[in-house]
C-alpha positions in Angstrom: -5.0 3.7 -8.8 -5.1 2.0 -12.4 -3.1 4.6 -13.7 0.2 3.8 -12.1 2.2 0.9 -13.6 3.1 -2.5 -11.9 6.8 -1.1 -12.4 6.2 2.1 -11.0 4.1 0.6 -8.1 6.7 -1.7 -6.8 9.2 1.5 -6.8 7.1 4.1 -5.3 4.0 2.3 -4.0 0.1 3.0 -4.9 -1.2 6.3 -5.0 -1.6 7.3 -1.6 -3.5 10.5 -2.6 -6.3 8.3 -4.2 -6.2 5.9 -1.3 -7.0 8.6 1.0 -10.2 9.9 -1.2 -11.4 6.5 -1.3 -11.1 6.4 2.7 -12.9 10.0 2.3 -15.6 8.2 0.1 -16.2 5.5 2.7 -16.6 8.0 5.2 -19.4 9.8 3.4 -21.0 6.9 2.6 -21.2 5.8 6.3 -22.7 9.2 6.9 -25.4 8.4 4.5 -26.3 4.9 5.8 -26.6 6.6 9.0 -28.6 9.2 7.7 -30.8 6.6 5.9 -31.2 4.4 8.9 -32.5 6.9 10.8 -35.1 7.8 8.1 -35.7 4.3 8.0 -36.8 4.0 11.6 -39.3 7.2 10.9 -41.3 5.8 8.2 -44.0 3.4 7.9 -44.8 2.8 4.2 -43.8 -0.9 3.3 -42.4 0.1 -0.2 -40.4 3.4 1.0 -38.8 0.8 3.8 -37.8 -1.5 1.3 -36.3 1.1 -1.3 -33.9 2.8 1.8 -33.0 -1.2 2.9 -31.9 -1.6 -1.0 -30.0 1.6 -0.9 -28.5 1.3 2.6 -27.4 -2.1 1.2 -25.8 -0.9 -1.9 -24.0 1.7 0.3 -22.6 -0.9 2.4 -21.6 -3.2 -0.5 -20.0 -0.3 -2.2 -17.8 0.2 1.1 -16.8 -3.3 1.0 -15.1 -3.0 -2.5 -13.9 0.1 -1.7 -12.0 -0.9 1.4 -11.0 -4.6 -0.4 -9.5 -2.3 -3.0 -7.6 -0.1 -0.7 -6.3 -3.4 1.7 -5.1 -4.5 -1.6 -3.4 -1.3 -2.5 -2.0 -0.8 0.4 -0.8 -4.1 0.6 1.5 -3.8 -2.3 5.2 -3.9 -1.5 7.4 -1.3 -2.7 11.4 0.3 -2.8 10.7 3.6 -2.0 6.7 3.6 -1.1 8.0 4.8 2.7 9.4 8.0 0.9 6.4 9.0 -1.1 4.1 8.3 1.7 6.1 10.8 4.0 5.7 13.6 1.4 2.1 12.6 0.2 0.6 13.8 3.7 
């Protein structure tokens, strides 16, 4: 998403394909979080439980940063962004 200049973003909007890729990454992270949470409920070793908790929190933090980035990019106003978005799907 950094490859587009501010001028290009102002005319054509953000990179919608990159945004869709980030959304897919968030979905994959959510599946990982669910799997790790399920595993966390099954283990009895405290050290393993702590490691899983740390991994889950890291994925949650990453998703939060990705969502903030997506919201910032989608909030960018543009002159022809609606047209680009129409053809990017």
